[in-house]
N, C-alpha and C positions, 0 to 999 in steps of 0.2 A: 504494500500500500504506500502511495506517495504521501510525503509530508513536506510542508514548506514552513520555514520559520524565519523570523527576522532577527538579526543580530543587533547588538547595541550600536554598531557603526553603520546601521541602515542597510547593510548587505543582507542578502537572503541566502539561505541554504535549502536546496531542494534535495530531498532524499527519496530515492525510488529504486525499485527492483532493477537488476541488471538488464532484464529483457525489455523493460520500458525505456531504459536509457538507450539501448540498442535501437529501439524504434525511433526515438528522438534523433539519434545520429544519422538516420537515413533521410531525414527531412530536408536538410540543406541542398542536397543534390537535386531534389525535385523542384525547388524554387530556382536554383542556380541555372538550370536549363532554360527556363523562361527569361530570366534576367540577362543571360548572355546573348539571346537571340529574340529580343522583343518584337514580335510581329503585331502591330497595333490593330490588325484586323482580327486577331485571335481574341475570343471573348474573355478568356482568363486574364490576358494582358489588359484588356479594357476595364476589367473589374479592379485589377491591381493599380491601374493608372487611370482613374475615371476622368472624363472630360471636365474641364473647369468652366467651359463656355459652350453655349449652344451655337453660337455664331462660328462657322468653320474658319474664318480668317483669324478671329481672336484665339481660337483654340490652336491653330497652327503656330501663331506667334507665341502663345503660352508654352507649347511644347518645345519650340526653338529656344526660348529663354530658360526654361526650368527643367526640361526633359532630362538632361544629364544629371542635374542635382537630385531629382526625384529617383532616378535609377540608382545613383550612388548611395542615397540614404537607405534604400532597400538592401543594397549590397552590404552596407555597414551593419545593418540588423542581422543579416545572414552570417556575417563573419564573427560578430560578437557571440551569437548563439553557438556557432560551431566551435569557437575558441573556448568558451566556458565548458562545453562538453568534453573537449579534448583535454582540458586541464582538471577534469573531475577525478575524484579518488574513489576507489572501490574498497569498502569496508564491510566485512561480514555479509557478503553477497548483496550488498546495497551500494548504490552509487551516490556519492555526495557531490553536488554541483554548487559551487560558490558563485553567486551573482552579485557583483558590486552594485552600489547605488547608481553608478554611471551606466552600467550594463542593463539595468532594469528596464528602462524604456525601450532599449534596443531589443531585448527579449520579447517584450510585449508586441513590438512592431513585427518581429519575425513570426511569432505565433499567430498574430492577426492575419498576416499575409498568407500563411499556410492555410488558415481557416477559410480565407476568401478563395484561394485556389481550389481547395476541396469542395467548398460549397458551390462554386461555379461548375466544376467538373461534374458534380452530382446533380446539378440543376435544382439546388435547394432554393425554395422561395418561402415567403412567410406562410403561405397556405399549405405547404406540404412538409414543413420542418418537424412537426410533431406526429407524423404518421408512424404507425407501429414499425418496429425494427424487424426486418426479415433476414435472418442469418443465411438464407439460401440465395439472397440477391447477389448478383455478380460483383457488385461494388460494396458489399457489406463491410469489408475491412476498412474501406475509406470512410464509410459513415461512422463506424465505431471510432476510428481515429479522429474524426471531426468532433465527436462528442468528448473524447478524451482530452483533446486540445482545448476545448471550451472549458472543461473542468480545470485543467492546468492553469489556464488564463485566470479563471475565477479565484483559484487558490493563491496565485501570485498577487493578484489585486488585493485580496483580503490581507495577506501577510504584509504587503507593501503599505497598506493603510493603517496598520497597527501603530499605536503611539510608541 
């Protein structure tokens, strides 16, 4: 079972089973593939980088001015997430991940991006999010992962908000 606790220095410690840590380690490659070749006609990319303007000319200018910055900010989130996992420690069949206060927002950004990616791939909408889980569905693993990441995000936010 995963636990998240806040230290006195405002860092967080995430403790989880080895297999869950392995699952988290597989996530950066999934997002990296999209960030390295962003095809803005792809609906996942459009969800990760939503349009700021409805006017096509303004949107083109916005992407010209800020596109590289937006892409780089997502890469920073990915690299911070990956780095903390790489530097984690295994103790008694559990993995301890240290997240500094500086890395906290980057972690949240990465988890949110992966959730957006999964939700888009699964075609999750407000009206079908709460449908019953079918373990036989071909994408059942991704749906379970989406729920797991939502829970992880909630645990991080709760621990981060503690006084």
